[in-house]
Steps between C-alpha positions, in 0.01 A plus 500: 500500500204271540612161362810289500515429128736702285530558128860481383557640156790543253642155577761350280345202317770274650404569867384188686261451789801407718683828422194705592448295816853563611469874423164549679594275799720785619184693592277230651350163431395423145179297457477477122676610183336513159711616202297552182718331238605708203344820643770643724290527811372291787349504843646434844274435794664571831401344835374834634438859398800622700735285298327609175543869592869453588565315177318763291686789661840327460462349157294742289753672273782264589700313241469123486660284232575818296141632501345778713215339694152642539348378822151595608200366681317255274153607391216258514437327164243660275182316423544414137183496300455207266419634162304309250643557152277252323274758332 
């Protein structure tokens, strides 16, 4: 694993930042949490790659708030092209 930012998918829409913080704190320090509202996923940035790796190994496939989590290393954002539809 190269980074310390994790993608967390299949979240219940009712999950809060505080709940994720509590869950991920078990594996190391948490720097930032960003839940994408209404989408069922978010991102957790751990303090270091070691904590991120531990969290990924422990939580991927685990059940949290009735949903099976998908935890993986976050990919860098894609460069989105601006399209001009004014033709």
